[in-house]
N, C-alpha and C positions, 0 to 999 in steps of 0.2 A: 866231192860235191858238198858234203856236210861241212867240211873245213872252210869252203868258200862262203857258205851261208853264214857261219859263225863270224868270219872275218868281216862280212858285209854288215852284220848286225852291230858289231863293235864300232865300225866306222860311223854308222848312223847315230849311235848313242853319243859318240864323242862330238859329232857335229851339232847334235841337238843341245848338248850341254854348253857348247861355245856360243850358240845363237841365242839362248835364253838370257834375259837380264839377271843381274845379281839380286837375289832375294834380300840380302842385307840392305842394299840401297833402297829397295822397295819399302821395307819396314821402317827405315829411318825417315824416308819421305812421308810415309803415312803418318807417323807420329808427329812430324813437324806440322803437317796439315791440320791434325787434331788440335795441336797447341795454338796454332794461328786462329782456328775457329773459336777456341775457348776464350782467347784474349780479345778478339775483335768483335764478337757478337755482343752488342750493348743495346738495351731497350731505351732509346733516347726519350721517347714520349713518357714512359713510366718514370724515368729518372727526373725529368723536368716536372712531372706532376708531383712527385715526392718533395722536390725542392719548394715548389709553390705552396704545398700544404704545410711544410715546415715554417715558411714565412708567415702564413696565415695564423698558425698556432702561436708563433712568437708575438705577432701583432695582437692576438686576443689576450695573451698573458699581460701585455703592456696596456691593455685598454682600460684597466682599473688602477687608479692611483693608490697611494698609501693610506688615504683617508676613506677609500671605498667609493669614490665618485668615478663614474664612467667618463672617459676622456672625450670620446666622440660619439655620444648616443643621439638618438632622435629625441626631439623635444616632446615632453608629455604635458597634457593639460588636464587638470582635475575638473574644472568648470570652465567652459568657453569664455575667455576674456577675463577670468577672475584670478587664475593662478597658472603659471607655467614654470616648469623646472625640468632638470635632467633626472633620469631615474637613478636611484642610489642603491648600493648594496649594503650600506650601513645607516644607522639612525642614531638618535641621541642616546638610546639605551646602551649602545656599544661603548660609548665614552664613559657613561656612568658606571658600567661594569668595571672598567679599568680603575676608575677613581675609588670605587667601593673596595676593590682588592688592595689598593694602596692604603686606604683608611684602616682596614682590618690588619694589615701588615704592621702598622706602627701604633695600633690602638692599645691604650692602657686602661685598666680598671673596669672596662665594659665587659660583661660576661653574659651568658645565656639567661641570667636571672635579673639583669638590670633593665627595666623598661626604657625604651628609646623612642623619641619622637623625631619627626622630620618636618622641617618648615620649608617654605619657598625661598629661593635664592633672590637676594636683593641686588638692584643695580648699585654699583659702588659709588657712583657720582650723584646719587639721589639722597634723600633723607633716610635711606634704608627702609622706607615704607613703600617702595615702588618695585615692581617686578614686571615680567612679561611672560609670554607663553613658554619660553625656554626655561625660565626659573620655575614655573609651575610643573612642567613635564619632568624636569630633573628630580624634583621632590617625589613625584610618583614613581619614577624609576628607582630611586634610592630605597623606597619602601620595599619594592620587589627584591632588590639585591640583598638588603639586610635580612629579609625573611629567609632567603636562600641560605644565609649563614646562621640561621636559627636564632636570630636576635628577637626578643619580644618587642615588636614595634607597636606602639600605641597609636590608634587612629582617633585623635582627639576631636576630629570633626564629626564623629558619629554621635547621633542623638539617641535618646532612650525610646524612640518611637519611629514608626514608618509613616512618612507623610504621603498620603494618597491624593494625587491631583489628576486633572484631566490629561496632562501631558506625560505622566508617568508616576512611578512610586519611588520615593527617595528616602534614604537613611542619613546621608551626609548633609550638613548644613554649614553655612558661613555666618549665620546669625548667632552671636554669642549668647543670646537669651535661650537658645535651644540646647546649648552645650553644658556639660558638667564641669564645674570649676575645680573639682577635687580629683582630677585624673592623675594617677601616680606616674610621674615621669622623672627619671633620674638623670638621663642624658638626652641631649637634643642635637641633631645635625642641622647646621645652618651654613650659610655661605654667601658669597658675593660674586657678581659678574662684572667684567670690565670689557667694554667694546674695544676691539683691537683691529688693526689692519688685517683683513682676511678672516676675522672671526671674533670669538669671545674667549677671554681668559676667565676660567672658573676657579674659584677658591672655595674649598669645602673644609669644614672643621667640625669636630664633635666636641661639645662643651658639657661640663657638669652643670646641671640645672641650678644648683645652689652655689657651688664654688666658682662657676664661670671659668674654670680652668680648661684649657684646650688639652684633650686627651688623645686626639687623633687629627690628622690633617692630610689634605691631598690637593693637587692642582692639575688642571688640564686645559687644553686649548681645543675649542670646538669650531670648525670652519663655518663660514657663513652659509655655504650651500647645504650644510646639515641643518643649520638653524632655520633657513628659509624654507626647508621642506615641511616645517611645522605650519599647519594652516589653521587660522582662527575659525571658530564656528560662526554660523550666521548670527547667532544671538549676541556675540561679542562685537559685531560690526554695526550695531544699531546706531551708535554715535560715531559717525565718520567725519573726517576733515576733508573738505573739497575746496581747493583754491584758497586755503588758509582760513576757511570758515567751517566751524563745526556744525554738521548737519544732524539734527535730532529727528528721528523718524517717529511719527505719531501712530496712533492706532489705525 
């Protein structure tokens, strides 16, 4: 009896082994399914969003040109109907900084002990006694840049007194009667401006006050949209030209 039972158990075990699928095939198929899932599952929405953001970032990086002007900005207005321009990331001072670096790089004889003065830049096609707001602002920016280089810049428009008025208190003056004629100046920065297509060509040079020898020079080009960003004050607009006729405003 026991012999029959053992033989029956052996037959059942053999039939079970032959009926079960191969485990090797099972694991191979399972690994293949995992590989297919790893390669086929892609977040299309996230990928498209990343591509769109990349395009936006590249567009933003190209939105400012080499001169600092925004390519497609909204129009800004300082005073309604008086002035409109595109917003800028640079101004005249940035160009003056580069010119000041060029001047110092090729400068001779000027040291931290030689007093320096800065004058306004003249229009080259005038009698050299005419300037504009650009020439005036460049002179102010050069004073700042030279002081950063520790040059002793002389403010020759400073008076010996403070003029107190109803509109404010002032130390500077353009009245030569208020100024000191014996200001010690050894070198002076001056220059000219030339109107050019798209902007101004600016020529700057440092001269010996007595020898008139050029001891440093620099040149730059300032685009019109940088120049046009300078806005004249209301007091300088008193004498305006309307239809070819100069309008003088009274009290």
